[in-house]
Structure formats: C-alpha cells, structure tokens
N, CA, C and O of each residue as an XYZ file, in Angstrom:
480
protein
N      -3.966    -59.302    -15.925
C      -2.452    -60.242    -16.233
C      -2.494    -60.620    -14.920
O      -2.952    -59.978    -13.975
N      -1.879    -61.933    -14.919
C      -1.313    -62.635    -13.771
C       0.084    -62.809    -13.405
O       0.773    -63.314    -14.291
N       0.735    -62.480    -12.194
C       2.206    -62.769    -12.237
C       2.952    -64.304    -11.633
O       2.490    -64.780    -10.596
N       3.583    -64.693    -12.023
C       3.961    -66.427    -11.543
C       5.556    -66.369    -11.496
O       6.116    -65.392    -11.994
N       6.241    -67.312    -10.956
C       7.505    -67.444    -10.541
C       7.871    -67.694    -12.145
O       8.770    -66.994    -12.611
N       7.337    -68.480    -12.846
C       7.544    -68.941    -14.178
C       7.625    -67.255    -15.429
O       8.297    -67.079    -16.446
N       6.826    -66.515    -14.862
C       6.627    -65.242    -15.849
C       5.381    -64.477    -15.717
O       5.044    -64.093    -14.597
N       4.566    -64.183    -16.890
C       3.321    -63.523    -16.174
C       2.306    -63.942    -17.323
O       2.760    -64.069    -18.460
N       1.221    -64.120    -17.130
C       0.339    -64.464    -18.062
C      -0.656    -63.604    -18.119
O      -1.229    -63.279    -17.078
N      -1.043    -63.073    -19.381
C      -2.324    -62.400    -19.720
C      -3.542    -63.149    -20.469
O      -3.588    -63.755    -21.540
N      -4.512    -62.866    -19.478
C      -5.622    -63.648    -20.107
C      -6.709    -62.715    -20.167
O      -6.523    -61.581    -19.725
N      -8.147    -63.131    -20.800
C      -9.336    -61.984    -21.175
C     -10.083    -62.763    -22.060
O      -9.949    -63.984    -22.144
N     -10.935    -62.043    -22.783
C     -12.116    -62.321    -23.740
C     -12.256    -61.447    -24.611
O     -12.942    -60.473    -24.301
N     -11.858    -61.486    -25.520
C     -12.473    -60.795    -26.612
C     -13.546    -61.141    -27.423
O     -13.599    -62.236    -27.983
N     -14.535    -60.157    -27.545
C     -15.358    -60.277    -28.533
C     -15.200    -59.915    -30.274
O     -15.040    -58.807    -30.786
N     -15.302    -61.214    -30.927
C     -15.157    -61.215    -32.549
C     -17.049    -61.318    -33.186
O     -18.013    -62.048    -32.954
N     -16.806    -60.304    -33.925
C     -17.965    -60.313    -35.104
C     -18.157    -60.500    -36.145
O     -17.397    -59.789    -36.802
N     -18.873    -61.177    -36.859
C     -19.029    -61.442    -38.318
C     -20.250    -61.073    -38.860
O     -21.340    -61.635    -38.750
N     -19.862    -59.783    -39.625
C     -20.897    -58.851    -40.432
C     -21.483    -59.602    -41.583
O     -22.653    -59.419    -41.919
N     -20.756    -60.376    -42.146
C     -20.880    -60.659    -43.831
C     -21.851    -61.978    -43.552
O     -22.019    -62.679    -42.554
N     -22.439    -61.996    -44.951
C     -23.226    -63.350    -44.709
C     -22.994    -64.620    -45.187
O     -23.730    -65.429    -45.752
N     -21.568    -64.653    -44.782
C     -20.457    -65.955    -45.027
C     -20.033    -66.132    -43.612
O     -19.695    -65.244    -42.830
N     -20.112    -67.593    -43.373
C     -19.152    -67.871    -41.840
C     -17.348    -67.483    -42.157
O     -16.789    -67.313    -43.241
N     -16.868    -67.444    -40.983
C     -15.685    -67.224    -41.043
C     -15.312    -67.967    -39.839
O     -16.028    -68.376    -38.924
N     -13.904    -68.072    -40.042
C     -13.359    -68.907    -38.924
C     -11.641    -67.980    -38.770
O     -10.835    -67.413    -39.508
N     -11.847    -68.370    -37.083
C     -10.489    -68.069    -36.532
C      -9.591    -69.005    -36.847
O      -9.997    -70.162    -36.954
N      -8.346    -68.739    -37.038
C      -7.574    -69.966    -37.495
C      -5.977    -69.800    -36.519
O      -5.208    -70.673    -36.117
N      -5.937    -68.300    -36.386
C      -4.589    -68.155    -35.566
C      -4.768    -66.917    -34.768
O      -5.474    -66.062    -35.302
N      -4.154    -66.575    -33.313
C      -3.871    -65.657    -32.800
C      -2.295    -64.953    -32.811
O      -1.457    -65.754    -33.224
N      -1.875    -63.940    -32.527
C      -0.763    -63.623    -32.397
C      -0.767    -62.891    -30.864
O      -1.837    -62.318    -30.661
N      -0.045    -62.814    -30.026
C       0.114    -62.029    -28.860
C       1.437    -61.050    -28.813
O       2.515    -61.544    -29.146
N       1.387    -59.905    -28.475
C       2.630    -59.190    -28.487
C       2.465    -57.881    -27.107
O       1.507    -57.168    -26.805
N       3.972    -58.008    -26.470
C       3.779    -57.167    -25.266
C       4.847    -55.745    -25.443
O       5.890    -55.892    -26.079
N       4.550    -54.577    -24.922
C       5.376    -53.419    -25.225
C       6.504    -53.472    -23.619
O       6.100    -53.363    -22.461
N       7.604    -53.623    -23.971
C       8.832    -53.677    -22.567
C       8.892    -52.604    -22.053
O       8.117    -51.689    -22.333
N       9.646    -52.540    -21.370
C      10.038    -50.770    -20.307
C      10.692    -49.981    -21.438
O      10.638    -48.759    -21.572
N      11.446    -51.031    -22.397
C      12.145    -49.557    -23.080
C      11.234    -49.568    -24.756
O      11.950    -49.586    -25.757
N       9.977    -49.560    -24.908
C       9.219    -49.638    -25.396
C       9.485    -50.622    -26.574
O       9.402    -50.144    -27.705
N       9.765    -51.819    -26.451
C       9.941    -52.419    -27.712
C       8.919    -53.652    -27.531
O       8.586    -54.137    -26.449
N       8.568    -53.987    -28.578
C       7.571    -55.228    -28.577
C       8.290    -56.536    -28.503
O       9.269    -56.851    -29.179
N       7.801    -57.121    -27.771
C       8.137    -58.791    -27.587
C       6.860    -59.929    -27.914
O       5.737    -59.852    -27.416
N       7.191    -60.690    -28.600
C       6.273    -61.803    -28.993
C       5.866    -62.473    -27.745
O       6.805    -62.665    -26.972
N       4.799    -62.847    -27.379
C       4.310    -63.536    -26.579
C       4.299    -64.872    -26.628
O       4.612    -65.308    -27.736
N       3.960    -65.957    -25.529
C       3.851    -67.124    -26.168
C       2.253    -67.473    -26.348
O       1.461    -66.837    -25.653
N       1.834    -68.315    -27.122
C       0.726    -68.802    -27.281
C       0.253    -69.639    -27.611
O       0.910    -69.988    -28.591
N      -0.885    -70.610    -27.411
C      -1.273    -72.053    -28.037
C      -2.517    -71.869    -27.698
O      -3.040    -70.817    -27.329
N      -3.118    -73.182    -27.861
C      -4.306    -73.482    -27.664
C      -4.357    -73.795    -26.158
O      -3.415    -74.546    -25.904
N      -4.983    -73.559    -25.207
C      -4.731    -73.966    -23.970
C      -6.425    -74.336    -23.275
O      -7.427    -73.681    -23.562
N      -6.394    -75.638    -22.241
C      -7.620    -76.196    -21.807
C      -7.385    -75.813    -20.554
O      -6.397    -76.320    -20.024
N      -8.022    -75.053    -19.928
C      -7.946    -74.987    -18.240
C      -9.155    -75.254    -17.588
O     -10.102    -74.473    -17.684
N      -9.224    -76.535    -16.777
C     -10.104    -77.353    -15.861
C     -10.065    -77.004    -14.560
O      -9.072    -77.117    -13.842
N     -11.680    -76.356    -14.061
C     -11.761    -75.923    -12.857
C     -12.557    -76.457    -12.190
O     -13.525    -75.716    -12.018
N     -12.682    -77.698    -11.554
C     -13.839    -78.905    -11.306
C     -14.233    -79.517    -12.425
O     -13.619    -80.361    -13.080
N     -15.838    -78.809    -12.712
C     -16.588    -79.451    -13.780
C     -16.658    -78.349    -14.782
O     -17.545    -78.583    -15.603
N     -15.989    -77.157    -15.012
C     -15.814    -76.124    -15.650
C     -14.653    -76.734    -16.442
O     -13.751    -77.342    -15.866
N     -14.700    -76.500    -18.273
C     -13.621    -76.301    -18.466
C     -13.991    -75.040    -19.636
O     -15.028    -74.680    -20.194
N     -12.318    -74.522    -19.678
C     -12.128    -73.272    -20.288
C     -11.252    -73.352    -21.601
O     -10.039    -73.302    -21.396
N     -11.600    -73.450    -22.717
C     -10.512    -73.447    -24.140
C     -10.172    -71.907    -24.449
O     -10.944    -71.236    -25.134
N      -8.984    -71.374    -23.916
C      -8.522    -70.108    -24.500
C      -7.281    -70.336    -26.054
O      -6.483    -71.187    -26.448
N      -7.679    -69.283    -26.398
C      -7.351    -69.430    -28.486
C      -7.436    -70.515    -28.743
O      -6.619    -71.427    -28.865
N      -8.773    -70.407    -28.860
C      -9.563    -72.023    -29.483
C      -9.152    -71.702    -31.305
O      -9.473    -70.698    -31.941
N      -8.382    -72.879    -31.801
C      -8.690    -72.684    -33.343
C      -9.097    -74.195    -34.117
O      -9.022    -75.091    -33.276
N      -9.315    -74.476    -34.847
C     -10.385    -73.437    -35.647
C     -11.449    -73.233    -34.794
O     -11.830    -74.039    -33.945
N     -12.052    -71.866    -35.086
C     -13.284    -71.501    -34.062
C     -14.291    -70.876    -35.584
O     -13.781    -70.092    -36.384
N     -15.227    -71.217    -35.684
C     -15.902    -70.724    -36.581
C     -17.049    -69.886    -35.825
O     -17.457    -69.948    -34.666
N     -17.454    -68.993    -37.034
C     -18.332    -67.980    -36.339
C     -19.139    -67.806    -37.333
O     -18.694    -67.877    -38.479
N     -20.583    -67.525    -37.075
C     -21.703    -67.727    -38.257
C     -21.786    -66.243    -38.851
O     -21.534    -65.189    -38.266
N     -22.290    -66.481    -40.429
C     -22.531    -64.917    -40.720
C     -23.518    -64.449    -39.443
O     -24.063    -65.151    -38.592
N     -23.539    -62.949    -39.644
C     -24.327    -61.884    -39.209
C     -24.271    -62.109    -37.433
O     -25.142    -61.670    -36.681
N     -23.125    -62.840    -37.008
C     -22.828    -63.099    -35.496
C     -21.532    -62.893    -34.812
O     -20.542    -62.597    -35.482
N     -21.447    -63.062    -33.209
C     -20.550    -62.524    -32.739
C     -20.360    -63.818    -31.902
O     -21.098    -64.804    -31.901
N     -19.149    -63.604    -31.145
C     -18.789    -64.612    -30.111
C     -17.710    -64.475    -29.171
O     -16.588    -64.370    -29.665
N     -17.810    -64.457    -27.990
C     -17.104    -64.103    -26.671
C     -15.890    -64.855    -26.840
O     -16.053    -66.074    -26.905
N     -14.612    -64.387    -26.933
C     -13.392    -65.726    -27.099
C     -12.482    -65.641    -25.692
O     -11.951    -64.598    -25.310
N     -12.395    -66.936    -24.985
C     -11.463    -66.595    -24.193
C     -10.033    -66.664    -24.578
O      -9.723    -67.635    -25.269
N      -9.026    -65.747    -24.235
C      -7.523    -65.693    -24.688
C      -6.634    -65.849    -23.538
O      -7.029    -65.857    -22.372
N      -5.109    -66.004    -24.004
C      -4.239    -66.447    -23.170
C      -3.102    -66.492    -23.630
O      -2.849    -67.360    -24.465
N      -1.611    -65.124    -23.016
C      -0.357    -65.625    -23.506
C       0.386    -65.406    -22.282
O       0.135    -64.828    -21.225
N       1.444    -66.087    -22.777
C       2.580    -66.287    -21.367
C       3.718    -65.132    -21.854
O       3.985    -64.942    -23.040
N       4.266    -64.484    -20.870
C       5.489    -63.806    -21.210
C       6.717    -64.453    -20.133
O       6.678    -64.416    -18.903
N       7.726    -65.007    -20.939
C       8.879    -65.403    -20.456
C       9.351    -64.253    -19.126
O       9.755    -64.722    -18.061
N       9.260    -62.928    -19.305
C      10.123    -61.673    -18.641
C       9.323    -61.054    -18.152
O       8.153    -61.289    -18.455
N       9.631    -60.023    -17.206
C       8.723    -59.269    -16.228
C       8.196    -58.242    -17.555
O       8.748    -57.945    -18.614
N       7.168    -57.949    -17.094
C       6.320    -56.988    -17.986
C       6.017    -55.538    -16.923
O       5.567    -55.663    -15.784
N       6.334    -54.295    -17.501
C       5.917    -53.380    -16.735
C       4.319    -53.241    -16.097
O       3.343    -53.810    -16.587
N       4.288    -52.290    -14.814
C       3.289    -52.502    -14.103
C       1.775    -52.040    -15.447
O       0.705    -52.633    -15.591
N       2.145    -51.178    -15.973
C       1.339    -50.490    -16.693
C       1.558    -51.094    -18.639
O       2.447    -50.625    -19.349
N       1.070    -51.607    -18.880
C       1.721    -52.792    -20.042
C       0.558    -52.394    -21.396
O      -0.634    -52.243    -21.128
N       0.898    -52.304    -22.342
C       0.527    -52.678    -23.648
C       0.500    -53.685    -24.514
O       1.260    -53.779    -25.479
N      -0.247    -54.365    -24.255
C      -0.663    -55.711    -25.222
C      -1.760    -55.633    -26.492
O      -2.938    -55.287    -26.577
N      -0.688    -56.170    -27.495
C      -1.716    -56.483    -28.816
C      -1.997    -57.656    -29.054
O      -1.174    -58.571    -29.009
N      -3.419    -57.804    -29.392
C      -3.952    -59.011    -29.884
C      -4.146    -59.343    -31.348
O      -4.966    -58.580    -31.859
N      -3.700    -60.151    -32.101
C      -4.229    -60.041    -33.395
C      -4.777    -61.457    -33.694
O      -4.300    -62.419    -33.092
N      -5.757    -61.613    -34.599
C      -6.468    -62.576    -34.555
C      -6.294    -62.735    -36.279
O      -6.241    -61.596    -36.742
N      -6.188    -63.774    -37.370
C      -6.019    -64.271    -38.325
C      -7.532    -65.429    -38.471
O      -7.947    -66.399    -37.837
N      -7.989    -64.627    -39.704
C      -9.256    -65.488    -40.285
C      -8.778    -66.457    -41.145
O      -7.558    -66.610    -41.098
N      -9.367    -67.130    -41.891
C      -9.360    -68.313    -42.987
C      -8.909    -67.836    -44.064
O      -8.262    -68.581    -44.800
N      -9.173    -66.240    -44.490
C      -8.922    -65.752    -45.660
C      -7.796    -65.048    -45.130
O      -7.850    -63.879    -45.512
N      -6.722    -65.288    -44.354
C      -5.701    -64.559    -44.151
C      -5.609    -63.357    -43.898
O      -4.614    -62.829    -44.396
N      -6.287    -62.683    -43.292
C      -7.063    -61.315    -42.807
C      -6.495    -61.371    -41.699
O      -6.345    -62.498    -41.227
N      -5.907    -59.986    -40.784
C      -5.628    -59.954    -39.786
C      -6.179    -58.514    -39.101
O      -6.018    -57.332    -39.404
N      -6.727    -59.033    -38.297
C      -7.210    -57.841    -37.367
C      -6.646    -58.048    -35.608
O      -6.800    -59.073    -34.944
N      -5.972    -56.751    -35.140
C      -5.702    -56.075    -34.263
C      -6.220    -55.088    -33.310
O      -6.871    -54.072    -33.555
N      -5.710    -55.691    -31.853
C      -6.230    -54.693    -30.904
C      -5.311    -54.534    -29.788
O      -4.633    -55.383    -29.208
N      -5.417    -53.319    -29.607
C      -4.098    -52.601    -28.366
C      -4.677    -52.710    -26.997
O      -5.844    -52.326    -27.081
N      -4.487    -52.944    -26.177
C      -4.968    -53.163    -24.864
C      -3.872    -52.371    -24.143
O      -2.734    -52.661    -24.515
N      -3.960    -51.519    -23.280
C      -3.415    -50.519    -22.372
C      -3.681    -51.525    -20.941
O      -4.705    -51.050    -20.450
N      -3.296    -52.499    -20.205
C      -3.271    -52.991    -18.974
C      -2.926    -52.240    -18.173
O      -2.215    -51.340    -18.621
N      -3.265    -52.192    -16.419
C      -2.578    -51.371    -15.595
C      -3.905    -50.592    -15.128
O      -5.049    -51.036    -15.034
N      -3.221    -48.779    -14.757
C      -4.258    -47.938    -14.355
C      -5.252    -47.452    -14.959
O      -6.205    -46.951    -14.361
N      -5.146    -47.547    -16.405
C      -6.102    -47.036    -17.025
C      -6.315    -48.029    -18.204
O      -5.312    -48.682    -18.490
N      -7.631    -48.307    -19.073
C      -7.725    -48.926    -19.819
C      -7.973    -47.904    -21.312
O      -8.428    -46.764    -21.219
N      -7.608    -48.509    -22.587
C      -7.336    -47.831    -23.923
C      -7.266    -48.772    -24.925
O      -6.281    -49.373    -25.354
N      -8.737    -48.845    -25.338
C      -8.586    -49.909    -26.390
C      -8.923    -49.644    -27.758
O     -10.020    -49.150    -28.021
N      -7.858    -49.998    -28.910
C      -7.995    -49.237    -30.269
C      -8.087    -50.839    -31.190
O      -7.266    -51.743    -31.031
N      -9.087    -50.891    -31.995
C      -8.852    -51.956    -32.725
C      -8.749    -51.430    -33.942
O      -9.320    -50.365    -34.180
N      -7.872    -52.203    -35.092
C      -7.372    -51.855    -35.734
C      -7.660    -53.072    -36.888
O      -7.718    -54.186    -36.367
N      -7.847    -53.058    -38.333
C      -8.250    -53.971    -39.366
C      -6.642    -53.754    -40.019
O      -5.982    -52.717    -40.082
N      -6.356    -54.910    -40.395
C      -4.964    -54.904    -41.450
C      -5.319    -55.241    -42.514
O      -4.481    -55.198    -43.414
N      -6.619    -55.682    -42.806
C      -7.519    -56.037    -44.332
C      -7.317    -55.517    -45.414
O      -7.995    -55.838    -46.390
C-alpha cells in the first residue's frame, strides 16, 4: 500500500478463477480495512484508469467477463481517507453477476496471511 498527503492507497492484483462451464462476470468490488481499534472501515473504490507512458492499467474493472474454466489477474485499488496502521488487515470482496460474494482477507505489513472465504 502507498501513503500520500490525501490518505492511503491500497493497490494489488488478485487472481479470480471460474471453475464453471458457464462464463461469469465480476460486477462489483468492495474493500475494507481494520483501523487501530479493530473496527472495519469501508475504503473508497471505483473503476480507476492509470496511464504511465504508453501503458494503461485499469483497476477494479467492471463488468469483467471470466470465461468458463479459466482465470484472470485483476488489478485492484482502494483509498483510505484516514491513516491506517503499519500492519493492516485489508478485506477485498468481489461480487459476481449472480450476486454471489467472494472475500479475501489480507494482512499487509511485516507478514502476509491470505484467507479466502466464499459467501455463496
């Protein structure tokens, strides 16, 4: 994650897989971070387009179609308007076209601990 005068930005890439014989589509992303008191706060997120020279990166792209029996690397980004702790828990939730939600919790800082949970 990155710090700035305006707040903090969480960036990364998640891998999303579709093990179904039908295509699926990501229709929404939600992000949360745990503050110093252990309370979850919602992070600001929307579709972002970054351009560096001739390279364009789209973060939180929707709708994003995932073919049957395939996967895709998805660039993501979210912003926090308040200062987050050095070791912070980040929660990423992806919602598909069928309104199923899939979450991953990530510890950012001195250790990495990834847990994935489906809310289907």
